[in-house]
C-alpha positions as CSV (number, residue, x, y, z in Angstrom):
1,M,34.0,48.3,9.4
2,N,38.1,46.9,8.2
3,A,39.2,43.5,8.1
4,T,42.6,42.8,6.3
5,P,42.1,41.9,2.4
6,A,43.4,38.0,3.1
7,D,40.6,38.1,5.7
8,Q,37.8,39.7,2.9
9,L,39.2,37.1,0.5
10,L,37.9,34.1,2.6
11,L,34.4,35.0,2.3
12,L,35.0,34.1,-1.4
13,D,35.7,30.6,0.0
14,L,32.6,31.1,2.6
15,V,30.1,31.8,-0.6
16,R,31.5,29.4,-2.7
17,L,30.9,26.5,0.0
18,D,27.6,27.9,0.9
19,A,26.6,27.4,-2.8
20,Q,27.9,23.9,-2.7
21,A,26.0,23.2,0.5
22,R,23.0,24.4,-0.8
23,G,23.1,22.5,-4.2
24,A,23.7,19.7,-1.8
25,E,20.7,20.2,0.1
26,A,18.7,20.7,-3.2
27,A,19.6,17.5,-4.4
28,K,19.5,15.6,-1.4
29,R,15.7,16.8,-0.9
30,N,14.9,16.5,-5.1
31,P,16.5,13.8,-6.6
32,A,17.3,14.4,-10.2
33,Q,15.2,10.5,-10.7
34,A,12.3,11.5,-8.5
35,A,10.0,13.0,-11.0
36,R,10.5,10.2,-13.2
37,V,10.1,7.7,-10.3
38,K,7.0,9.4,-9.6
39,E,5.7,8.9,-13.3
40,L,5.9,5.4,-13.0
41,L,4.3,5.2,-10.0
42,A,1.3,6.6,-11.4
43,Q,2.1,4.6,-14.5
44,R,2.2,1.3,-12.4
45,Q,-1.0,2.1,-11.0
46,A,-3.2,2.4,-13.8
47,L,-1.2,-0.4,-15.5
48,S,-2.3,-2.5,-12.8
49,V,-5.7,-2.1,-12.4
50,E,-6.0,-2.6,-16.4
51,L,-4.1,-5.7,-15.3
52,T,-6.6,-6.7,-12.5
53,R,-9.7,-6.2,-15.1
54,L,-7.5,-8.3,-17.0
55,L,-7.3,-11.2,-14.5
56,G,-11.2,-11.0,-13.7
57,L,-12.1,-11.5,-17.1
58,R,-9.8,-14.7,-17.7
59,D,-11.0,-16.2,-14.4
60,D,-14.5,-15.6,-15.8
61,V,-13.6,-17.1,-18.8
62,Q,-11.4,-20.2,-17.2
63,A,-15.0,-20.2,-14.8
64,E,-17.2,-20.2,-17.8
65,L,-15.2,-23.5,-19.4
66,G,-14.9,-25.2,-16.0
67,R,-19.6,-25.2,-15.7
68,I,-19.8,-26.4,-20.0
69,V,-16.7,-28.9,-19.3
70,S,-19.2,-30.0,-16.4
71,D,-22.6,-29.5,-18.2
72,I,-21.1,-31.7,-21.1
73,A,-20.3,-34.6,-18.6
74,V,-23.7,-34.4,-17.1
75,V,-24.8,-34.3,-21.2
76,D,-22.6,-37.4,-21.7
77,A,-23.9,-39.2,-18.6
78,R,-27.7,-38.5,-19.1
79,A,-27.0,-39.7,-23.0
80,A,-25.1,-42.9,-22.1
81,R,-27.5,-43.2,-19.4
82,D,-30.7,-43.3,-22.4
83,E,-28.6,-45.1,-24.6
84,Q,-28.3,-48.0,-22.5
85,R,-31.9,-48.0,-21.4
86,L,-33.0,-47.9,-25.0
87,S,-30.7,-50.9,-26.1
88,A,-32.7,-52.7,-22.9
89,T,-36.4,-51.9,-23.8
90,S,-38.7,-53.6,-25.8
91,S,-42.0,-51.0,-25.6
92,A,-41.8,-48.9,-28.9
93,K,-42.8,-45.6,-26.7
94,D,-40.4,-45.4,-24.8
95,A,-38.4,-46.3,-27.8
96,Q,-39.3,-43.5,-29.4
97,G,-39.5,-41.3,-26.4
98,L,-35.6,-42.0,-25.6
99,E,-34.6,-41.7,-29.0
100,H,-36.0,-37.8,-28.9
101,E,-34.2,-37.2,-25.6
102,I,-31.0,-38.7,-26.9
103,A,-31.4,-36.4,-30.3
104,S,-32.2,-33.5,-28.0
105,L,-29.0,-34.4,-25.7
106,A,-26.9,-34.2,-28.5
107,R,-28.3,-31.3,-29.6
108,R,-27.1,-29.5,-26.4
109,K,-24.0,-31.6,-26.5
110,S,-23.4,-29.2,-29.9
111,E,-24.5,-25.8,-28.8
112,L,-22.5,-26.6,-25.8
113,E,-19.3,-27.4,-27.6
114,D,-19.3,-24.5,-29.8
115,G,-19.8,-22.3,-26.3
116,Q,-16.8,-23.9,-25.0
117,L,-14.6,-23.4,-28.3
118,A,-16.1,-19.6,-28.3
119,A,-14.9,-19.6,-24.5
120,M,-11.3,-21.1,-25.1
121,E,-10.5,-18.9,-28.1
122,R,-11.7,-15.6,-25.4
123,L,-9.4,-17.7,-22.7
124,E,-6.7,-17.7,-25.6
125,D,-7.1,-13.5,-26.8
126,L,-7.2,-12.8,-22.7
127,E,-4.0,-15.0,-21.7
128,T,-2.0,-13.0,-24.6
129,Q,-3.4,-9.7,-23.1
130,V,-2.3,-10.4,-19.1
131,R,1.3,-11.6,-20.9
132,A,1.2,-8.0,-22.0
133,Q,0.4,-6.3,-19.1
134,E,2.1,-8.4,-17.4
135,A,5.0,-7.4,-19.4
136,L,4.7,-4.0,-19.2
137,V,4.5,-3.8,-15.4
138,A,7.9,-5.4,-15.2
139,E,8.8,-2.8,-17.4
140,V,8.2,-0.2,-15.5
141,N,8.8,-2.0,-12.2
142,A,12.2,-2.8,-13.7
143,E,12.5,1.4,-14.6
144,G,11.7,2.3,-11.5
145,G,13.6,-0.3,-9.6
146,R,17.0,1.2,-11.4
147,L,15.9,4.9,-10.9
148,S,15.0,4.5,-7.7
149,A,18.1,2.8,-6.8
150,E,20.5,5.8,-8.8
151,G,18.1,8.1,-6.4
152,K,19.8,6.5,-3.2
153,A,23.1,6.9,-4.5
154,A,22.6,10.3,-5.3
155,V,20.9,11.2,-2.2
156,A,24.0,9.2,-0.5
157,D,26.6,11.6,-2.8
158,A,25.2,14.4,-1.9
159,D,25.1,13.9,2.3
160,A,28.8,13.2,1.4
161,K,29.0,16.8,-0.6
162,L,27.1,18.4,1.6
163,D,28.8,17.2,5.0
164,A,32.2,18.0,3.2
165,A,31.0,21.3,2.3
166,T,30.2,22.0,6.0
167,R,33.3,20.3,7.3
168,D,35.4,22.8,4.9
169,R,33.2,26.0,5.8
170,A,33.4,25.4,9.5
171,A,37.3,25.6,8.8
172,V,36.8,28.6,6.7
173,A,34.6,30.3,9.2
174,A,36.9,29.9,12.0
175,R,39.9,32.0,10.1
176,V,37.7,34.9,9.4
177,P,37.6,37.1,12.8
178,G,34.2,37.0,14.0
179,D,32.8,40.8,12.9
180,L,33.8,40.1,9.5
181,L,31.9,36.9,9.6
182,A,28.9,37.8,11.7
183,R,28.5,41.5,9.0
184,Y,28.7,38.6,6.1
185,E,26.0,36.0,7.6
186,T,24.0,39.2,8.1
187,L,24.3,40.0,4.4
188,A,24.0,36.8,3.1
189,Q,20.4,36.4,4.7
190,R,19.3,38.4,1.9
191,T,22.5,39.4,-0.8
192,P,24.8,36.4,-2.0
193,G,26.8,37.8,0.8
194,A,30.1,38.6,-0.7
195,G,31.7,38.7,-4.2
196,L,34.5,39.0,-6.2
197,L,34.8,42.5,-7.9
198,Q,36.2,41.4,-11.2
199,R,36.9,43.9,-14.3
200,R,34.0,46.1,-12.5
201,T,31.4,43.9,-11.9
202,C,30.0,42.2,-8.8
203,G,30.6,38.7,-8.8
204,G,27.1,38.6,-7.0
205,C,24.7,40.0,-8.8
206,H,27.5,40.3,-12.0
207,M,26.0,44.2,-12.4
208,E,28.9,46.5,-13.8
209,L,29.6,48.9,-11.5
210,A,28.7,52.9,-12.4
211,G,31.7,55.1,-12.6
212,S,30.9,57.1,-10.0
213,D,30.8,54.3,-7.5
214,L,33.7,52.8,-8.7
215,K,35.6,55.7,-7.5
216,A,34.2,55.9,-4.4
217,I,35.2,52.2,-4.1
218,A,38.9,52.9,-4.9
219,Q,39.4,55.2,-3.0
220,A,38.2,53.5,0.1
221,A,41.6,51.6,2.1
222,A,42.6,48.5,0.8
223,D,41.5,47.2,4.6
224,E,37.7,48.9,4.4
225,V,34.9,46.5,3.6
226,V,33.1,48.5,1.2
227,T,29.5,46.8,-0.1
228,C,27.8,46.4,-3.6
229,P,25.8,49.6,-4.5
230,E,23.3,47.0,-6.3
231,C,23.0,44.3,-4.5
232,G,24.4,45.0,-0.9
233,C,26.7,42.6,-0.8
234,I,30.6,42.7,0.4
235,L,32.7,43.3,-2.6
236,V,36.3,41.8,-2.4
237,R,39.1,43.7,-4.0
238,T,41.7,42.4,-6.0
239,D,44.2,43.5,-8.7
240,E,41.5,41.9,-11.2
241,S,38.7,44.6,-9.6
242,G,39.8,47.4,-12.7
243,L,40.2,50.3,-10.0
């Protein structure tokens, strides 16, 4: 196959634009923030599970406090009633029974108040833990939100770069002769497609060519399409090729 040196040189633009398009596609599929966002999602899930557990414990203690307050109110009401009955009775036996019950109620109230104090301390501790856990969740959410926004911006940027590379490639491809373009695209499926031969080194595979290979390439006509003996891509020759 033959093609003018100028047409062959266009293949390097295709290589560059194809590389830009591949890079943009990769950035679009997997933005740099994606891995960290995935980690944060798992972290938030674990934090949320722990927060739910703490909230459940807090609710249990609050319910326990409610029951204690209710029990204390019942004890106070019974003690007040017994005090009233004691002040009104003239029976020594009834008075003795009421005094015994009042003493029992006082002990019960003391036990309930001790339990109330202990529950209040547990509640205060749980409130502290809940606030700390909520702060951790908020911190993870904030970082996740920031990275998600950055990721969306990165995808939008990759989209723009992909569109530009695709548009520019189409413009360059339109200038390349059809048979040369077809050869390049066939080779590009399994090789770099084309590479600049620079200082005896293939720009596609970056291998320095053997002297015999360079001699054969040097003897080829300027418009002959030659390929790299190492990787098979089209070798684009210029004054920098060292032939």
